[in-house]
C-alpha positions as CSV (number, residue, x, y, z in Angstrom):
1,X,16.1,-16.1,-25.7
2,X,16.2,-14.6,-29.2
3,X,16.7,-11.2,-30.2
4,X,16.0,-9.8,-27.0
5,X,13.1,-8.5,-28.5
6,X,10.5,-8.8,-25.2
7,X,10.3,-6.5,-22.3
8,X,11.4,-9.3,-19.5
9,X,13.3,-12.3,-20.7
10,X,16.1,-13.9,-19.4
11,X,19.4,-12.8,-20.1
12,X,21.9,-16.0,-20.8
13,X,24.2,-16.4,-17.8
14,X,27.0,-18.6,-17.2
15,X,25.0,-20.2,-14.4
16,X,26.1,-24.0,-13.2
17,X,21.9,-24.1,-12.7
18,X,19.9,-26.5,-15.3
19,X,17.6,-25.1,-17.2
20,X,14.5,-26.3,-15.3
21,X,16.7,-24.6,-12.0
22,X,16.6,-21.8,-14.0
23,X,13.5,-21.2,-14.4
24,X,12.5,-21.9,-10.7
25,X,15.2,-20.2,-9.1
26,X,15.7,-17.1,-12.1
27,X,12.6,-16.3,-13.2
28,X,12.2,-12.8,-14.7
29,X,8.6,-11.9,-12.8
30,X,10.2,-13.4,-9.6
31,X,12.9,-11.1,-9.7
32,X,10.9,-8.5,-10.7
33,X,8.0,-8.6,-7.8
34,X,11.5,-8.5,-6.0
35,X,12.7,-5.9,-6.7
36,X,9.5,-3.8,-6.7
37,X,8.2,-4.4,-3.5
38,X,11.0,-4.7,-1.5
39,X,12.0,-2.0,0.8
40,X,14.4,-3.6,3.7
41,X,17.4,-5.6,2.8
42,X,19.0,-7.7,5.1
43,X,22.5,-8.6,4.1
44,X,23.5,-11.8,5.7
45,X,27.2,-11.6,6.1
46,X,27.4,-8.3,4.7
47,X,31.3,-7.3,5.3
48,X,32.7,-4.1,7.0
49,X,35.7,-4.3,3.9
50,X,35.2,-2.1,1.1
51,X,36.5,-4.1,-1.3
52,X,34.3,-7.2,-0.7
53,X,31.6,-8.1,-3.2
54,X,28.3,-7.7,-0.3
55,X,29.5,-3.8,1.1
56,X,29.9,-2.9,-2.6
57,X,26.2,-4.4,-3.7
58,X,24.8,-2.6,0.3
59,X,26.3,0.7,-0.9
60,X,24.5,0.0,-4.5
61,X,21.7,-0.8,-3.3
62,X,21.6,2.0,-0.5
63,X,21.8,4.6,-3.0
64,X,19.1,2.9,-5.1
65,X,16.4,3.5,-2.3
66,X,16.4,0.4,-0.4
67,X,16.9,0.4,3.3
68,X,19.8,-1.6,4.5
69,X,20.6,-4.2,8.0
70,X,23.8,-6.0,7.6
71,X,23.7,-9.3,9.7
72,X,27.1,-10.1,10.0
73,X,28.2,-11.8,13.9
74,X,31.7,-10.0,14.0
75,X,31.2,-6.3,13.3
76,X,28.8,-3.5,15.5
77,X,28.2,-1.2,12.6
78,X,28.3,-1.5,8.5
79,X,28.0,1.8,6.5
80,X,26.5,3.4,9.9
81,X,24.2,1.3,10.0
82,X,24.0,-1.2,13.6
83,X,24.7,-4.7,12.5
84,X,22.7,-8.1,13.8
85,X,23.9,-10.7,14.6
86,X,20.9,-12.6,12.8
87,X,17.8,-13.0,11.2
88,X,16.0,-12.6,14.5
89,X,17.8,-10.4,16.5
90,X,16.6,-7.9,13.8
91,X,13.5,-6.6,15.7
92,X,11.7,-4.8,12.4
93,X,10.1,-5.8,9.2
94,X,12.4,-7.0,6.3
95,X,11.2,-7.9,2.7
96,X,14.3,-9.5,1.7
97,X,17.3,-12.0,3.0
98,X,20.7,-11.2,0.6
99,X,22.7,-14.1,1.5
100,X,26.5,-13.3,0.9
101,X,27.8,-16.8,2.9
102,X,29.1,-19.5,2.0
103,X,26.8,-22.3,-0.2
104,X,27.1,-24.7,2.7
105,X,25.6,-22.6,5.3
106,X,22.4,-21.0,3.1
107,X,20.4,-23.4,4.6
108,X,20.3,-22.6,8.4
109,X,20.1,-18.9,7.2
110,X,16.9,-19.7,5.1
111,X,15.3,-21.7,8.2
112,X,15.3,-18.7,10.4
113,X,14.1,-16.9,7.4
114,X,11.1,-18.8,7.2
115,X,10.9,-18.9,11.0
116,X,10.8,-14.6,11.1
117,X,8.5,-14.6,8.1
118,X,10.5,-12.9,6.0
119,X,9.0,-13.4,2.2
120,X,11.8,-13.5,0.3
121,X,15.1,-14.8,-0.2
122,X,18.0,-14.1,-2.8
123,X,21.4,-16.3,-2.9
124,X,23.9,-14.2,-4.4
125,X,26.1,-15.3,-7.7
126,X,27.8,-18.2,-7.4
127,X,26.4,-19.0,-4.1
128,X,23.8,-22.7,-5.1
129,X,22.1,-24.7,-2.3
130,X,19.5,-26.1,-4.2
131,X,18.2,-27.3,-0.9
132,X,18.1,-24.0,0.8
133,X,16.4,-22.7,-2.1
134,X,14.0,-25.6,-2.3
135,X,13.2,-25.0,1.4
136,X,12.5,-21.8,1.2
137,X,10.5,-21.8,-2.1
138,X,8.0,-24.9,-0.4
139,X,7.7,-22.4,2.5
140,X,6.2,-19.8,-0.1
141,X,9.4,-17.4,0.1
142,X,9.5,-15.8,-3.2
143,X,13.2,-17.3,-4.1
144,X,15.9,-15.8,-6.0
145,X,19.7,-18.4,-6.4
146,X,22.7,-17.6,-8.2
147,X,22.2,-14.0,-9.6
148,X,23.6,-10.9,-8.5
149,X,21.1,-9.0,-6.3
150,X,22.9,-5.2,-7.8
151,X,23.1,-6.3,-11.5
152,X,19.5,-7.3,-11.6
153,X,18.5,-4.2,-10.1
154,X,20.4,-2.4,-12.8
155,X,19.6,-4.7,-15.3
156,X,15.5,-3.9,-15.1
157,X,15.6,-0.5,-13.2
158,X,17.2,0.9,-17.0
159,X,20.9,1.7,-15.3
160,X,22.6,-0.9,-17.4
161,X,21.8,0.4,-20.4
162,X,22.7,4.0,-19.2
163,X,26.5,2.0,-18.7
164,X,26.4,0.9,-22.5
165,X,24.8,-2.5,-22.0
166,X,22.5,-5.3,-23.3
167,X,20.3,-6.5,-21.3
168,X,17.9,-7.5,-23.6
169,X,15.0,-6.1,-22.3
170,X,13.7,-3.3,-24.7
171,X,11.6,-0.3,-22.9
172,X,11.2,3.2,-23.3
173,X,10.2,3.6,-19.9
174,X,12.1,3.2,-16.7
175,X,10.4,0.1,-14.0
176,X,9.1,2.2,-10.8
177,X,9.5,-0.1,-7.3
178,X,6.8,-0.3,-4.5
179,X,3.8,-1.1,-7.5
């Protein structure tokens, strides 16, 4: 990676993905495009339990200005939002599907995202399903895998700098969404 002199490099992570897979599914340009153009995020596997990572991520994303749509067949409402059993039931445009489900459950979710014409899918940190990611990418969906959308948002928006973290991004400007 180098000394972090660029404006959009990748941060070295302990990923189980190979270098080639990281280039495909952890591409900084794809991540920035998703974060910049997304307004509505369907979070599949969003938990009503406050201590769960999905709940924390959803709370953060909502505070960052994103509209959150919970997708969990075992709940009727999460974070004050109506909860849907699946993506097809949502009935409004969704820009990104953020997946908090076990790796083996991802392929049907990706297939549903493709059928619903959702332009991007994000498999959260430590959720790796190469078949699902390749199917999404082959269908033209922007695809990220094995990264946390909250952490990436904080890294690219400048929020992690405020917490004193080295994101290996150097810029005097904050990024703005909806470019």
